[in-house]
C-alpha positions as protocol buffer text, in pm:
chain_id: "A"
residue {
  index: 1
  type: UNK
  ca { x: 0 y: 0 z: 0 }
}
residue {
  index: 2
  type: UNK
  ca { x: 285 y: 237 z: 84 }
}
residue {
  index: 3
  type: UNK
  ca { x: 451 y: 160 z: -250 }
}
residue {
  index: 4
  type: UNK
  ca { x: 128 y: 242 z: -431 }
}
residue {
  index: 5
  type: UNK
  ca { x: 106 y: 581 z: -260 }
}
residue {
  index: 6
  type: UNK
  ca { x: 470 y: 652 z: -343 }
}
residue {
  index: 7
  type: UNK
  ca { x: 411 y: 565 z: -710 }
}
residue {
  index: 8
  type: UNK
  ca { x: 106 y: 792 z: -725 }
}
residue {
  index: 9
  type: UNK
  ca { x: 305 y: 1076 z: -567 }
}
residue {
  index: 10
  type: UNK
  ca { x: 586 y: 1030 z: -820 }
}
residue {
  index: 11
  type: UNK
  ca { x: 338 y: 1036 z: -1108 }
}
residue {
  index: 12
  type: UNK
  ca { x: 180 y: 1353 z: -972 }
}
residue {
  index: 13
  type: UNK
  ca { x: 521 y: 1513 z: -928 }
}
residue {
  index: 14
  type: UNK
  ca { x: 607 y: 1435 z: -1289 }
}
residue {
  index: 15
  type: UNK
  ca { x: 277 y: 1586 z: -1403 }
}
residue {
  index: 16
  type: UNK
  ca { x: 337 y: 1902 z: -1198 }
}
residue {
  index: 17
  type: UNK
  ca { x: 683 y: 1938 z: -1356 }
}
residue {
  index: 18
  type: UNK
  ca { x: 538 y: 1889 z: -1703 }
}
residue {
  index: 19
  type: UNK
  ca { x: 265 y: 2142 z: -1627 }
}
residue {
  index: 20
  type: UNK
  ca { x: 521 y: 2403 z: -1528 }
}
residue {
  index: 21
  type: UNK
  ca { x: 720 y: 2336 z: -1846 }
}
residue {
  index: 22
  type: UNK
  ca { x: 411 y: 2344 z: -2065 }
}
residue {
  index: 23
  type: UNK
  ca { x: 370 y: 2714 z: -1991 }
}
residue {
  index: 24
  type: UNK
  ca { x: 701 y: 2771 z: -2166 }
}
residue {
  index: 25
  type: UNK
  ca { x: 635 y: 2527 z: -2451 }
}
residue {
  index: 26
  type: UNK
  ca { x: 260 y: 2576 z: -2490 }
}
residue {
  index: 27
  type: UNK
  ca { x: 167 y: 2225 z: -2610 }
}
residue {
  index: 28
  type: UNK
  ca { x: -96 y: 2127 z: -2353 }
}
residue {
  index: 29
  type: UNK
  ca { x: -287 y: 2380 z: -2149 }
}
residue {
  index: 30
  type: UNK
  ca { x: -277 y: 2389 z: -1770 }
}
residue {
  index: 31
  type: UNK
  ca { x: -647 y: 2307 z: -1764 }
}
residue {
  index: 32
  type: UNK
  ca { x: -581 y: 1969 z: -1927 }
}
residue {
  index: 33
  type: UNK
  ca { x: -303 y: 1892 z: -1679 }
}
residue {
  index: 34
  type: UNK
  ca { x: -532 y: 1984 z: -1391 }
}
residue {
  index: 35
  type: UNK
  ca { x: -795 y: 1747 z: -1526 }
}
residue {
  index: 36
  type: UNK
  ca { x: -540 y: 1468 z: -1560 }
}
residue {
  index: 37
  type: UNK
  ca { x: -407 y: 1524 z: -1206 }
}
residue {
  index: 38
  type: UNK
  ca { x: -756 y: 1526 z: -1054 }
}
residue {
  index: 39
  type: UNK
  ca { x: -853 y: 1210 z: -1242 }
}
residue {
  index: 40
  type: UNK
  ca { x: -537 y: 1031 z: -1123 }
}
residue {
  index: 41
  type: UNK
  ca { x: -608 y: 1134 z: -763 }
}
residue {
  index: 42
  type: UNK
  ca { x: -970 y: 1014 z: -783 }
}
residue {
  index: 43
  type: UNK
  ca { x: -864 y: 686 z: -944 }
}
residue {
  index: 44
  type: UNK
  ca { x: -593 y: 631 z: -680 }
}
residue {
  index: 45
  type: UNK
  ca { x: -842 y: 706 z: -402 }
}
residue {
  index: 46
  type: UNK
  ca { x: -1089 y: 455 z: -545 }
}
residue {
  index: 47
  type: UNK
  ca { x: -819 y: 189 z: -576 }
}
residue {
  index: 48
  type: UNK
  ca { x: -706 y: 247 z: -216 }
}
residue {
  index: 49
  type: UNK
  ca { x: -1062 y: 218 z: -88 }
}
residue {
  index: 50
  type: UNK
  ca { x: -1128 y: -94 z: -294 }
}
residue {
  index: 51
  type: UNK
  ca { x: -811 y: -273 z: -187 }
}
residue {
  index: 52
  type: UNK
  ca { x: -804 y: -165 z: 175 }
}
residue {
  index: 53
  type: UNK
  ca { x: -1172 y: -230 z: 229 }
}
residue {
  index: 54
  type: UNK
  ca { x: -1101 y: -583 z: 337 }
}
residue {
  index: 55
  type: UNK
  ca { x: -861 y: -447 z: 599 }
}
residue {
  index: 56
  type: UNK
  ca { x: -1035 y: -125 z: 695 }
}
residue {
  index: 57
  type: UNK
  ca { x: -1393 y: -242 z: 745 }
}
residue {
  index: 58
  type: UNK
  ca { x: -1313 y: -530 z: 984 }
}
residue {
  index: 59
  type: UNK
  ca { x: -1096 y: -293 z: 1189 }
}
residue {
  index: 60
  type: UNK
  ca { x: -1386 y: -48 z: 1220 }
}
residue {
  index: 61
  type: UNK
  ca { x: -1625 y: -326 z: 1316 }
}
residue {
  index: 62
  type: UNK
  ca { x: -1378 y: -448 z: 1578 }
}
residue {
  index: 63
  type: UNK
  ca { x: -1361 y: -95 z: 1720 }
}
residue {
  index: 64
  type: UNK
  ca { x: -1740 y: -77 z: 1738 }
}
residue {
  index: 65
  type: UNK
  ca { x: -1750 y: -418 z: 1906 }
}
residue {
  index: 66
  type: UNK
  ca { x: -1503 y: -304 z: 2170 }
}
residue {
  index: 67
  type: UNK
  ca { x: -1673 y: 33 z: 2217 }
}
residue {
  index: 68
  type: UNK
  ca { x: -2032 y: -90 z: 2259 }
}
residue {
  index: 69
  type: UNK
  ca { x: -1996 y: -213 z: 2620 }
}
residue {
  index: 70
  type: UNK
  ca { x: -1853 y: 124 z: 2725 }
}
residue {
  index: 71
  type: UNK
  ca { x: -2135 y: 303 z: 2546 }
}
residue {
  index: 72
  type: UNK
  ca { x: -2402 y: 92 z: 2715 }
}
residue {
  index: 73
  type: UNK
  ca { x: -2243 y: 164 z: 3057 }
}
residue {
  index: 74
  type: UNK
  ca { x: -2268 y: 537 z: 3000 }
}
residue {
  index: 75
  type: UNK
  ca { x: -2626 y: 511 z: 2873 }
}
residue {
  index: 76
  type: UNK
  ca { x: -2723 y: 302 z: 3178 }
}
residue {
  index: 77
  type: UNK
  ca { x: -2598 y: 564 z: 3423 }
}
């Protein structure tokens, strides 16, 4: 998972560098680069949620399972 985040950050860094150079060259507008960067971020976020869902959801359920007895004690007081 950490490697995936590092790869996404490297890709975004490359796109930011290309965007700054495109102002000098004028091939692709900054609006197109912004659209590409946003789409990569959304795609990466969806991939992270899809792959970590099997790890994240059970952790949250475990937290709820541990927290419910404490919650019922406070409600009972």
